[in-house]
C-alpha positions as CSV (number, residue, x, y, z in Angstrom):
1,X,22.0,47.8,-10.9
2,X,25.2,46.4,-9.3
3,X,25.3,42.6,-8.9
4,X,27.7,40.6,-6.8
5,X,27.6,36.9,-6.6
6,X,30.0,35.4,-4.1
7,X,30.7,32.0,-2.5
8,X,32.8,31.2,0.5
9,X,35.7,30.4,-1.9
10,X,35.5,33.1,-4.5
11,X,33.8,36.1,-6.2
12,X,31.8,34.6,-9.1
13,X,30.4,37.7,-10.7
14,X,30.8,41.4,-10.1
15,X,29.2,43.8,-12.6
16,X,26.1,45.6,-13.7
17,X,22.7,44.2,-14.9
18,X,19.4,45.4,-16.1
19,X,17.5,42.4,-14.5
20,X,18.4,39.4,-12.5
21,X,16.3,36.3,-12.0
22,X,17.1,34.1,-8.9
23,X,15.8,30.7,-7.7
24,X,13.8,31.7,-4.6
25,X,12.6,28.9,-2.3
26,X,9.0,29.8,-3.2
27,X,9.8,30.0,-6.9
28,X,12.0,32.1,-9.1
29,X,11.6,35.8,-9.1
30,X,13.0,38.7,-11.1
31,X,14.7,41.8,-9.7
32,X,14.5,45.0,-11.7
33,X,15.8,48.6,-11.1
34,X,14.3,50.1,-7.9
35,X,13.1,46.8,-6.6
36,X,11.9,47.0,-3.0
37,X,14.5,46.0,-0.4
38,X,14.4,42.2,0.2
39,X,16.3,39.4,1.8
40,X,15.4,35.9,0.6
41,X,16.7,32.3,0.8
42,X,17.6,30.6,-2.5
43,X,17.5,27.1,-3.7
44,X,19.8,25.3,-6.2
45,X,19.2,26.7,-9.6
46,X,20.0,29.3,-12.2
47,X,20.8,33.0,-11.6
48,X,20.0,34.7,-15.0
49,X,21.7,38.0,-15.6
50,X,20.6,40.3,-18.3
51,X,22.8,43.3,-19.2
52,X,22.4,46.5,-21.1
53,X,23.6,45.1,-24.4
54,X,20.9,42.3,-24.3
55,X,23.5,39.7,-23.4
56,X,22.3,36.9,-21.1
57,X,24.5,35.0,-18.7
58,X,23.5,32.1,-16.5
59,X,25.2,30.9,-13.4
60,X,24.1,27.8,-11.6
61,X,24.2,28.2,-7.8
62,X,23.9,25.7,-4.9
63,X,21.5,27.5,-2.5
64,X,22.2,30.6,-0.6
65,X,20.7,34.1,0.2
66,X,20.0,37.2,-1.9
67,X,19.8,40.7,-0.6
68,X,18.5,43.7,-2.6
69,X,19.0,47.2,-1.3
70,X,19.3,50.5,-3.2
71,X,19.8,48.9,-6.6
72,X,22.6,46.7,-5.2
73,X,22.0,42.9,-5.4
74,X,24.2,40.6,-3.4
75,X,23.9,36.8,-3.9
76,X,25.7,34.8,-1.2
77,X,25.7,31.3,-2.7
78,X,26.8,28.1,-1.0
79,X,28.6,27.2,-4.2
80,X,28.5,27.2,-7.9
81,X,27.5,24.1,-9.9
82,X,29.8,23.5,-12.9
83,X,28.4,23.1,-16.4
84,X,28.0,19.5,-17.5
85,X,29.4,20.0,-21.0
């Protein structure tokens, strides 16, 4: 699947994934290949991206909207929350 995560300021992620978990307002949900078309609001939280090589990447977002259509996932986030390391 193709995944794009963008904010008003920048493109945060542009690549492929085997599954994506997003922080929906009614709870987190996972998007897999051939997911039904959906548009959903998102809360602050983690977008978890799993790729073909079993790698897992986590990006913390500050709210937004996700659209899934024809194996293309677009996350329009209000912003990205920096790691507190």
